[in-house]
Structure formats: C-alpha cells, structure tokens
N, C-alpha and C positions, 0 to 999 in steps of 0.2 A: 505598461506591464508587458514585457516581452514573453513570448511563449515558444516552447519547443515541444513538438509532438502533441500539441493540443492541451498541454498542462502548463499553467502559468509558472513563471520562474520562482515566485514566492512559495508555491506548493512544492516544486521540484527540490527546493532547498530544505524542506522539512524532513525530519526523521519519520520513520513509520509511526512511532508513538504519537508525535505531534499531529500528524495528518489524521490518524485515527481519532484522537481526542476532538479535533475540530469537526470531523465528520459526525461524531456522536452528538455534539452540540447542535449541529445543523439539523440532524434528524429529530432531535427533541423539539427544536423550535418549529420545524415543519409539522410535526405531529400535534403540537399544541395549537396550531392555527394562528399563531402570533403574526402580526405584521400585515402589510398590504400584499396584493397579488404580485406586483412587480418585484418586491423584495423576496417573496417566496420563490419566484422563478430564478432570480439571481442566486439564491441560496441553493436551490436544486442543482443549478449548473455548476456551482463551486463544489457541491457535494459529489457530483459525478466526476469532477477532476480529482478530488481527494481520493475517491474510490479507486480510480485508475492508478493513481500514484501508489496507494497502498498495495494494490495487486502487483504492480511492477516491483516494488520493494520485496514482496514475498517471493516472487519468481527469482529475483537476484539472490536472496538468501537460500532458497532451495537449490539453486545452481552451485552454491558454495559448499553445501553439506556433502560430506563424504562418509561413507560407511567404513569403519575400521574393522578388519577381521584378521585372522591369522592365516598365513600361508601354510602349505603342507609341512614346510621345514620348521614351523613355529615362529617365524619372523612376522612382525606386523606388516600389514599392507592396507592400502586404502583404495577405494573405488568409488565412483560417483554414486550418490544415493538416487534411487529411482522409487518414487512413491508408487504404491500398488493400489 
C-alpha cells in the first residue's frame, strides 16, 4: 500500500462520507473493546489517517466556498468565505 503524506492511498481515494463512515465504525469497535490489542492499535492508526483525510477534505471544501453578495451597483459579486 503506497502512501502520500502519511495517508494510505486507499484512504486518499475515499470521499469524505466514506472516510467518516469507516471512522465511525472504528470508533465503535474500539469503544466496545472488541479484538486483540494489536488489532486495536492498527485500527487506531487507521482511524488517525481517516481523521486526517476528513480534515483535509473539509479544508478543501472550505477553500472553495465563496460568499455571494451584491456590489453597490446591484450586480452580484463573490468573495472568499472566511469563517469567523
């Protein structure tokens, strides 16, 4: 499995929704205490990669969001959205 930026390629290929769903499953499994310690460690590491991927996807989406407003002459204009 090749990696880029510390995130495995199979995770990098996931949509935000797919990664979030797998992350939820991992959290539920870890919270239930299922499995052996080495499996829990692997799941935790994968969960950390999924979390990083989700955060990156959210940053990408936020960078694409624009705020639409009206210019003084009434024409529409857009400007980058800045969260407050």
